[in-house]
N, C-alpha and C positions, 0 to 999 in steps of 0.2 A: 382752379384749371389755368393748364401750360400751352403757350402759343404752340408748339410743335415739338416733334419728338425729340424727347429726353435723348443728352450727351454723355455717354459715360467718359471719368477720364480717361485721358488717353495712358497708355503706359509710358513711364518715366525713363527706362533705361532699355536700351538691344535687347537685355538680358529678360526683361519682363514682357517684351515684344515677341521674344521667339516662345516664352511659354505659352502665350497667348494663340499665337499660331498653332505651334507644336505641339500642346496639351491634350490634343484628341487624338492626336496619330500616338501616341504613345510611345512619342522618345524625350520627353522632358524628363525622365529623369535619368536616362544617357546624358542630358543638357547638364542638369544639376550635378552629376558627376564631372563633368570639361569644366568645373567650379574651380575644380584643385590649379589649374593654371594658376589663376588668381589670387588663394589663397596660401601657396607654397611657403613662399619667405615668410610668412604670416607664422604659418605652423611649424617653420623648421628652425626658423631665426636669419639672420640674412650669411652667418657664417657659414652656414648649411648651404643655401641656396647660392651661395659661389662657387660653389663646387658641385652641387647636384641638381638636376635639374628633371622635372615630370617632361618623358618624351612621347607616350600614348598610352591610349587605356584600351585594352582586350579583353572580353569575356571576365572583366571587374576585376581584372590585376594592373597595377597601374607598373610602368614599366620608368626608372629614374635612371638618367644617363652619370654617370659621375666621374670625373676627371681625373682621380688617382687614386692607387691601389688602396693605398693608408686610408682615403676616404668612402672607400668602398667595405674596408674592415670596418673602419668605424658604424657605419650606415648599416653593414651586417647587423651589429649587434642592438644598434638602437631601430630597427624595423618595427618592432611590436608598438611601444612609443609614438612613432611617427605613422604608424598604421590607425593605431588610437584617437591622435589627433584630429588627422585628417579627415573621419568617420565621423566625430561628432561637431566639425565644423560643416561639412557636408549634409542638404537635407534628403538626401536621395539613399539611390539604397548604395550600401557600402559598395568600398574599395574592400574585395577579398585578400588581395596579397602586393608585395612590390616585388617587383624582380629590379636585379642593379646591374647594368651594364655599364661596363667601361668604353669613353669615349674620350677622346682628342679635348684641351682647355679652348681650343677659341669655339667650342661651342657653345661655354659658358659667357661670352662678351657679352657683358650689360651695359648697351648707350646711356648715354648721359641724358639726362633731360633737358631739353633746351625747349623756350617756346615756340609752339608752334606758329608756322609763316601764315601771313594771314589768305586765308583761302579765295579764291576769285568769286563774282557773282554768276550765275544762270544767268542765261538768257531767256527770252519766254519761248523759244521752242523746248529748249530743254524742259523746263518748270512743265509747257504741254505735256510733254513725254512724261513724265513721272505723274500728271496727274492721270495720264490716259493709264499706264503701266496699275494703280494703284484703285481705279474705278471700281473695279468689282470685287474691293472688300466692302461690304455688307455695314459692319457694326464701325464706326463714325471716329470712334477714339484710338482704334487699329488702324483703320487707315492713314488719320491724322500723323500717328506716331512713324508708321511705315513710310510715310511721303519725309516726314522728318530724318529718317535713315537714309534712305536715297538717296535725298537733295545734299547731304552732308556727304556719302559716298561719291556724288558725282561731281560735288566742287572739289574733292580731295584729287580723282582721276583727274581734273579738268586742270589742277595745280601742277601734277606729274604731268602731263600732255604739252604743258606750255615752259615747263622747266626744261624738259627734254627738246623741244623745240629752239630753247635759249641756247642751251648747250649744243647743240650741232649747230646753229649761226655763228657761235664764237670760238667755233670749231676751225 
């Protein structure tokens, strides 16, 4: 005999949370297609990824921005292979075609990964606001996951505001 309602395991990632929230809206397949941004380098390799990046998906067509005409020509030849590899990695509806578009190299600047700075803690009012925003979510696991997501975003926003304030004070 259980002492209360059973709590499902909360989603462990933002992707799982979005799948839970939007699964019934019929857009989870489009969310799956947009994983292409996360798997791009794995699929094409670091050399191609340094010169070509996904830009958008429209009507199952992936637009790829390429930094140089030579790379555009090379990718034109590799389109069938890249398309097959992308669709093998994605679990949703397939991407039907690739469209190559020439864009300047600065689009492809890949920043160095540095350890993230410490995030400020939220005060009791900020925490209460997050709880109020998620109160209507009936599923306890989804509510907890959404609260974690909103808490992290609120802490990131707060760090950005504090940083901007410090920059204006030192100027």
